[in-house]
N, C-alpha and C positions, 0 to 999 in steps of 0.2 A: 566434480563434472559439471560442466557450463549447461544448463537449460535453456534451449530457445522460450524467448517471452512473448506470449501470444498477444497481439495487436488489438485495439478496438475492431470492431467487428466480431471478433470470437464469441458463441456462445457461453462459452465457460466463463467471461466476465463478467453476465447479464444475470447468472444465476444462484439465490443464495447457497451457501455452501452446511453443508453436515458436520457436525462435531464428529472428534476422531476416539479414539480410545487409545489407552496404551500399548498394544497391541499392533496399532498399525505398523504394518512393514516398513523395515528401513528405514524409523522415521528419522534417525538422528543421520545417515544419509543425506534423506531429503533435506535436512536443515542445512548440513555444510554445503550441498550444493545451492540450495538457496542464495546462503549468501554467498556462495564464490562467484555465482550467475550474478546476483546484485552488485557485487564489487568489482568483474568485470564489465558490467555495464554503468558503470557510473549514479549508481543509484543509492538512495539512504534505507530503502523498504522497498520488500517485494514479499505481495501474499501468494499463495499456493495457488487461485483461480488463475495468475498471470505465468503461470507454470503450466496450465493446462488441468490444475488438479480441482474436484468444487468439493475441498476440506478448509475448515476454519484454524488456518493457520497463517500464521506472518511473522515475518522476520526485518527488523530495523536496526541498521550503527548509526547514528548520527556522529559519530565522532569526526569526520570530514565539516562537519558544521558546525564544531562547536568554536571556532574562532571566530565564525561570522553571528554565533548564538550564543553567547557564553551564559546562557541559561540551563543550555543544556546538562544535566545531572543524570543522565543514565546514556550510554552510548550502546552497545550491543547487545541485544534481546533478541528470545524467540520468544512469542503470543499461541500458545495452543488454544482451543475452543474457547477464546474472548469474548467476553460481554462489557461490554456500557454503559455501568448502573449509574453515571450520571456525570452529568456539565454542565460548567459554569454560564451562566447568564450572561456574561461579558463574553463580549464575542472579539475576536481582530480580524482583521482584514489582510491577507498574502498573494505572493504569485506563486504559485502551483505548475507543478509538471507532472509529467507521469511514463514510467518505462512505457506502457500499455499505449500508449497517445504520444507517440513521438513529435516534436518540433510547436506541441502548442503548450504555451504558458497564458494563465489565466489568473485573474485575482479571483480570490474565494475566502467569503468571513464563515469562519468555525468557529464554537465555541473555545475559549482560551485555556481551561480547565478540562481534563476529562478523567474520570474513574473507572476505570475497568477491573475486571476481574478474570485471569486466565490462568493456565498450566506454564511453568517452564520446560524448558527441554528433558529437566530429571522430573517432571510430574509431581511436582511441588507448586502447589496452588498460591498465589498472590492478588491479592487486594490493592491497586497502587492507584495513587492520584500523578498524573502527570499534568506539565502546565507549559506555558509558549509554544516552543518551535519543536518541543519532543511530544507534544500535545496532538499539534498538527500532524506529524509522520503518523500518528496512532491511528489518529481519524483518518486520514487518508488510506491506511492499510487497509481498517476495520473497514470503511464503504467497500471495499474490491468483495470482500466475505459477502456484502449483502446485497452483492450484483449491480452496484454503482461505480463510476469514475466519477471523477472530479468535473467532468466536463457538465455533469449533471447538477451540479451545482452552482454554479453560472446564472447570469440572468437570460431571464430567455431571450431576449437581446442579441446578448454575446453567443448563445448557443446556436441562432438561428445563423450569424456573422461565421459562426466556425462549423457550418454544417458543409460547405465545399470542401474542404481539411477534411475533416472527419470523413468523408467518403471516400476522401485517396486515401487515406491508410486501410478502411475496409476493402478495399480494392486491392492491396498492396501495394500501392504506392509511397510508400513510406521509407525516409532516407532515416536507416539506422546501422550503429557503428557496433551492434550488436545481434547478435543470434536472434530470428524473431519466427513467426508463425503464424 
């Protein structure tokens, strides 16, 4: 089932999320719906707050980016109750966009490497270190779980320059090819 994507300005995007238990109702169906929604929207990651749920869950499938970023060694994954436990001092700047902030792409500086502890959809615990572009996607989606969007990470001057576009999105004047709320 395709879920509506919550756009910038929706309160759920600004609230830190809560851990869930393995008894969370219909979790497998939710994960499948999030992947389906992400694919339909041409995204490579989607966090639960982006579909209106204040829970610690995000999904990633970076397969479409493999040609441009051959360093991607991990493709389709669900991250349940993730916690970032380490990042590299080395940083990389790259342009990001977001399904919840349509039409805006900005250069964001992030750590090159991230170590994260999480459960997969089978409730097996993992601690993995990701590098390069996949690490960027993980950090971007993780930010959603902390109540942040990528525009929070751009310089104050750029944020000021984006304020008009962000206000339009907040007022529902966004141009999207996918279902939104």
